[in-house]
Rosetta silent file (secondary structure, phi, psi, omega in degrees, C-alpha in Angstrom):
SEQUENCE: MIPDDVLMHWTPTEPAEARALVQAVLARAKAADVALPAAPAEPTNCCDSGCIGCVWEGFYSEVTYWRDEAMLRWAD
SCORE:     score description
SCORE:     0.000 S_00000001
   1 L     0.000  144.858  179.498   58.936  109.414   94.186 S_00000001
   2 L   -75.499  128.099  178.965   59.932  112.939   94.961 S_00000001
   3 L   -61.969  151.183  179.557   57.205  115.568   94.229 S_00000001
   4 H   -58.160  -36.552 -179.160   57.922  118.015   91.524 S_00000001
   5 H   -68.076  -26.863  176.117   57.819  121.008   93.850 S_00000001
   6 H   -73.767  -44.131  179.848   60.583  119.434   95.913 S_00000001
   7 H   -60.180  -40.466 -177.768   62.636  118.650   92.818 S_00000001
   8 H   -57.081  -34.183 -172.342   62.208  122.253   91.580 S_00000001
   9 L  -105.562   10.571  178.813   63.795  123.673   94.695 S_00000001
  10 L   -86.962  115.395  178.205   66.550  121.108   95.165 S_00000001
  11 L  -121.257  110.268 -174.986   69.915  122.770   94.535 S_00000001
  12 L   -70.286  148.338  176.189   72.859  120.484   95.108 S_00000001
  13 L  -132.510    5.048  178.789   75.947  121.706   96.946 S_00000001
  14 L  -143.294  155.775  178.628   77.837  118.459   97.279 S_00000001
  15 H   -58.121  -42.046  178.084   78.615  115.628   94.789 S_00000001
  16 H   -62.696  -38.297  176.446   76.375  113.145   96.592 S_00000001
  17 H   -67.572  -37.403 -178.947   73.405  115.545   96.445 S_00000001
  18 H   -65.717  -45.659 -178.564   73.985  116.180   92.688 S_00000001
  19 H   -60.698  -42.272  177.852   74.060  112.416   92.099 S_00000001
  20 H   -63.321  -39.549  176.687   70.846  111.931   94.054 S_00000001
  21 H   -63.782  -45.240  177.859   69.146  114.719   92.190 S_00000001
  22 H   -58.104  -46.032  179.994   70.084  113.191   88.864 S_00000001
  23 H   -63.218  -39.417  178.158   68.746  109.854   89.944 S_00000001
  24 H   -65.010  -41.545  176.956   65.483  111.412   91.192 S_00000001
  25 H   -63.634  -45.323  177.416   65.057  113.260   87.892 S_00000001
  26 H   -60.218  -41.448  177.887   65.707  110.134   85.879 S_00000001
  27 H   -64.023  -41.831  179.107   63.187  108.221   87.946 S_00000001
  28 H   -67.451  -38.251  176.198   60.558  110.899   87.553 S_00000001
  29 H   -65.612  -40.913  176.005   61.188  111.096   83.800 S_00000001
  30 H   -58.941  -48.152  179.326   60.888  107.327   83.509 S_00000001
  31 H   -58.837  -34.247  179.402   57.591  107.417   85.360 S_00000001
  32 H   -83.364   -7.966 -176.571   56.349  110.129   82.973 S_00000001
  33 L    60.135   46.448 -178.571   57.665  108.151   79.992 S_00000001
  34 L  -115.745  130.163  177.272   59.784  111.168   78.960 S_00000001
  35 L   -81.451  142.143  178.350   63.109  110.814   77.206 S_00000001
  36 L  -130.044  153.952  170.433   65.890  113.065   78.479 S_00000001
  37 L   -67.187  163.067  175.075   69.318  114.011   77.215 S_00000001
  38 L   -56.523  141.093  174.472   72.177  112.594   79.154 S_00000001
  39 L   -62.132  151.341  175.397   72.829  114.076   82.539 S_00000001
  40 L   -56.310  141.518 -179.917   75.886  116.326   82.846 S_00000001
  41 L   -77.098  138.822  177.074   79.157  114.400   83.382 S_00000001
  42 L   -68.578  148.599 -178.806   80.831  114.785   86.733 S_00000001
  43 L   -69.053  148.592  175.488   84.096  116.669   86.713 S_00000001
  44 L  -119.257    6.037 -172.858   87.284  114.727   86.795 S_00000001
  45 L  -120.301   31.901  179.712   89.739  117.601   87.114 S_00000001
  46 L   -80.554  142.149 -177.834   89.068  118.998   90.607 S_00000001
  47 L  -100.833    4.028  178.910   92.267  119.822   92.474 S_00000001
  48 L    54.084   32.178  177.951   90.557  119.712   95.904 S_00000001
  49 L  -107.465    8.984  177.578   92.021  123.033   96.969 S_00000001
  50 L    71.665   36.506 -177.727   88.703  124.835   97.474 S_00000001
  51 L   -57.764  146.613  167.723   89.015  127.099   94.487 S_00000001
  52 L   -77.451  126.984 -173.478   86.498  129.893   93.952 S_00000001
  53 L    82.287   30.247  177.615   84.675  128.787   90.845 S_00000001
  54 L   -52.260  148.608  178.335   85.460  125.168   91.455 S_00000001
  55 H   -59.769  -25.513  173.422   84.565  122.745   88.669 S_00000001
  56 H   -66.150  -37.988  177.163   82.045  121.222   91.046 S_00000001
  57 H   -60.492  -41.248  176.842   80.183  124.488   91.323 S_00000001
  58 H   -65.509  -37.932  175.347   79.853  124.510   87.529 S_00000001
  59 H   -63.039  -42.393  176.827   78.628  120.956   87.632 S_00000001
  60 H   -59.368  -45.692  177.809   75.948  121.795   90.189 S_00000001
  61 H   -59.361  -45.614  177.778   74.771  124.588   87.950 S_00000001
  62 H   -59.548  -43.548  179.395   74.715  122.225   84.966 S_00000001
  63 H   -64.546  -41.245 -178.705   72.723  119.573   86.909 S_00000001
  64 H   -64.195  -47.183  177.770   70.250  122.301   88.015 S_00000001
  65 H   -61.554  -42.253  179.317   69.734  123.504   84.445 S_00000001
  66 H   -60.498  -42.204  177.468   69.410  119.924   83.226 S_00000001
  67 H   -60.249  -45.407 -179.050   66.768  119.350   85.925 S_00000001
  68 H   -63.891  -41.956  176.944   64.808  122.465   84.877 S_00000001
  69 H   -59.251  -46.319 -179.948   64.873  121.348   81.237 S_00000001
  70 H   -58.928  -43.448 -176.120   63.740  117.879   82.223 S_00000001
  71 H   -68.133  -33.344  173.868   60.810  119.227   84.207 S_00000001
  72 H   -64.732  -31.362  176.334   59.672  121.296   81.256 S_00000001
  73 H   -66.487  -43.313 -177.753   59.547  118.126   79.194 S_00000001
  74 H   -85.362   -6.946  175.543   57.310  116.276   81.466 S_00000001
  75 H   -80.218  -21.861 -175.204   55.150  119.361   82.124 S_00000001
  76 L   -73.877    0.000    0.000   54.173  119.504   78.409 S_00000001
């Protein structure tokens, strides 16, 4: 299991990293017997043109926020 201090500093920058972070948080929450809201849904409308403010960037922010909220739940 990934230690909390590593989870806290993990900021995804690619879809595979975000998926791995979500799985790590879900595993940690299960081990702590903590219920979590659903993880953010992956975007389905990326145009793959490298836009500034890409939908993936928003998704990474959502996953990071979701992770932070999850960690607060098991810290209580």
